[in-house]
C-alpha positions, 0 to 999 in steps of 0.5 A, spaced: 501 580 476 500 574 470 505 568 470 511 568 466 508 563 461 502 567 460 506 573 458 511 569 454 504 566 450 502 573 449 509 576 446 509 570 441 501 571 440 503 579 439 508 577 434 503 573 430 498 578 430 503 584 428 505 579 422 497 578 420 496 586 421 502 587 416 499 582 411 492 584 411 494 591 410 498 589 404 492 586 402 488 592 403 493 597 400 493 594 394 485 592 393 481 595 387 475 592 389 472 592 396 472 585 400 469 585 407 473 579 409 479 582 408 476 588 413 474 583 418 481 580 418 484 587 420 479 588 425 480 581 428 488 582 428 487 589 431 482 587 436 486 581 438 492 585 439 489 590 443 485 586 448 491 581 449 497 584 448 496 591 451 491 589 456 496 583 458 501 589 459 497 593 464 494 587 467 502 586 470 501 592 473 494 592 476 492 586 479 485 588 479 485 587 471 487 579 472 480 577 474 479 570 471 472 571 468 475 577 465 481 574 462 476 568 460 471 572 456 477 576 452 481 570 451 474 566 448 472 572 444 480 573 441 479 565 439 473 566 436 475 572 432 481 569 430 478 563 428 473 566 424 478 571 420 482 565 418 476 561 416 473 567 412 479 568 409 481 561 407 474 560 404 475 567 400 481 565 397 479 557 396 486 555 397 488 554 390 495 554 387 497 561 386 500 560 379 493 558 376 492 565 372 484 563 371 483 562 379 487 569 380 483 573 375 476 570 378 478 571 386 475 577 389 481 577 394 487 575 390 484 580 384 489 577 379 495 578 383 500 572 385 503 576 391 496 578 394 495 570 393 501 569 397 499 574 402 492 571 403 495 564 404 500 567 409 495 571 413 491 565 414 496 561 417 498 566 422 491 567 424 490 559 425 497 560 429 494 565 433 487 562 434 491 556 437 494 560 442 488 563 444 485 556 445 490 554 449 489 561 453 482 559 454 483 553 457 488 555 462 483 561 463 477 556 464 481 552 469 483 558 473 476 561 473 474 554 476 479 554 481 479 561 484 472 563 482 470 568 477 473 574 480 478 571 484 475 570 491 475 562 490 470 558 488 466 553 493 469 547 490 476 550 491 475 552 499 472 545 500 478 542 497 483 546 501 479 545 508 479 537 507 487 538 505 488 542 511 484 538 516 479 543 518 472 540 520 466 542 516 459 544 519 457 537 518 463 533 521 462 538 528 
């Protein structure tokens, strides 16, 4: 079972990803030209929601899903995808003023619309919020993996330290 703090971070991150999906779906539904950056952003948000929120939900019921190595890999991939999606969208819109008509008309993502510009900027912000939460989870997952081993059996570092704390002699001391 996952900790309360981990579940709280997952819930907050799910809210950020759901908002990102809503903003990106608004961009996709009103687009007149194809934009691979917007489509990748939808993939990154959906992948993050699936692997973080739904996987975390099932990990609360089946402890075999909470191996530190698996959690680390999923958190790292989610961090990577949300960072790439936020950066790709930010580079695509070039973050100018949404009231500049020449900028809006020349941009492939805003496509002449001020509302699309605002949606894209908000999506970038929520992707970076989610990216920060995934980075925190990567660090926590890495610490758990170092302490408990990749599959929860305990690393030799953790066992040696536990022996020293309990006063159990090692082979070299006998």
